[in-house]
C-alpha positions, -999 to +999 in steps of 0.1 A: +292+074+113+286+061+077+256+076+060+240+062+028+216+083+008+191+065-015+161+074-037+135+058-014+127+029-038+129-007-029+155-013-056+175+016-041+174+000-007+185-033-021+213-015-039+223+001-006+226-034+009+248-045-020+270-014-016+274-019+022+288-054+017+310-044-013+324-015+006+327-035+038+306-010+057+283-028+080+272-001+104+253+022+081+227+049+087+203+049+057+186+081+048+165+093+018+180+120-004+158+147+010+165+139+047+188+161+068+222+147+075+231+142+112+258+164+128+294+153+125+285+127+099+312+117+074+307+125+037+277+104+027+277+077+002+251+084-025+235+051-036+230+049-074+200+026-078+211-004-099+185-030-109+212-056-115+226-051-080+191-051-065+183-084-084+215-100-070+204-091-034+169-103-041+182-137-053+204-140-022+173-133-001+154-161-019+182-185-009+184-175+027+148-166+036+115-186+035+086-174+013+071-158+044+103-139+050+103-126+014+066-118+017+073-098+049+098-076+031+078-069+000+045-063+018+060-041+045+076-019+018+041-010+006+035+008+039+055+037+025+066+045+060+099+063+062+105+048+096+107+014+080+138+021+059+165+016+086+151-015+102+144-031+068+179-024+057+193-038+090+171-069+087+182-077+052+219-072+062+214-095+091+200-122+068+233-122+049+256-118+079+241-144+102+226-168+076+203-180+104+173-199+091+140-185+104+154-151+112+121-135+101+104-152+131+128-138+157+105-113+174+131-105+200+152-087+173+139-051+171+145-048+134+127-080+126+098-069+149+094-036+132+093-052+098+068-078+109+045-052+126+047-030+095+037-060+073+008-067+096-005-031+093-004-032+055-022-066+054-048-052+078-053-022+055-058-044+024-084-064+043-103-033+052-101-021+016-118-053+005-146-046+031-151-009+026-147-003-012-180+009-027-185+007-065-207+029-086-219+018-120-215+041-151-240+041-180-215+021-201-214-007-175-181+001-159-179+000-121-158+027-104-144+029-068-122+057-055-100+050-024-073+068-004-057+042+018-030+049+044-007+023+027-002+014-010-024-016-010-040-015-045-015-041-058-027-065-031-064-063-038-067-064-076-067-102-077-096-103-052-118-081-073-108-096-107-119-130-093-150-117-077-161-094-105-146-113-134-175-107-158-177-069-156-152-040-162-141-020-132-117+008-121-103+012-086-085+045-083-062+057-055-068+094-052-038+099-029-012+082-051-028+092-084-030+058-101-054+029-103-062-004-119-087-010-147-101-045-153-115-050-188-129-084-183-096-102-193-067-084-177-059-059-150-042-027-164-023+000-144-038+034-153-030+071-146-046+103-158-026+131-173-051+157-160-072+146-130-094+177-132-110+162-163-119+128-148-156+122-146-156+117-108-149+137-077-116+126-061-126+142-028-156+118-022-155+094-051-188+104-065-193+098-102-207+127-124-244+124-126-243+126-164-224+093-166-238+076-135-262+047-143-299+056-134-302+023-116-271+029-096-284+062-083-316+044-072-296+016-055-274+042-037-305+060-023-320+026-013-287+016+004-286+049+024-322+044+035-315+008+046-284+018+065-304+045+084-332+021+091-311-006+107-293+019+130-313+016+162-307+048+181-308+031+215-282+005+205-258+029+188-222+025+199-200+052+182-168+039+197-174+004+184-184+017+150-153+038+147-132+007+156-149-014+130-152+013+104-126+040+109-136+076+100-109+079+073-129+055+051-163+073+054-159+099+026-159+071-001-187+050+014-222+052+000-239+048+034-218+076+049-218+099+019-253+109+013 
């Protein structure tokens, strides 16, 4: 059994694909550097991530895959699911080995199916982020939203909000991954904080500190909670349907559920 260890980055995975063809090792078990080696495995090959090798593999994929196929690879990677590594590696290798057009649509292939389904889960998550993000307005006019999605979908939703709120500054911050995007009215900028304990908002629920929260925004939040309670007709409540439409994991950052 040939085992490859990589650094759990997309460039690292693409480098592993390059190495497998260069070393003529097609049957490879791909593991991250912190995963336990299987019993009776040969000495593992440690993949050294190389951006040039990764770029060569990516260019090869562009020649052999449709835009949808490339999209499927890059979007599925944002899932951050460890279980994706092996099927994604296998799928990319099959693209080069078979050179079959439309391989990404072959749902009978278990590796292709796993990558497709993972891609769908990520796209579903980014859609829900667009629906459930709740902004708060600071006194300086900046709008803030804190999120903690299951998948790393912030890169997929910034265009939506920069188009929708193109005349006002905003910050969307991922509390789980410790980074965010700030829009200054012209460009979207990747941001991190050296010390999150000093940020003027609570990462556990997204609430902005009262001393910087706009007075009008506090009023609107109270009105929104009152409206949400008023439209909830007790006799017609369907908790199961509500949880399906609005999963509980989103509640802590939603104004109507965070009163």
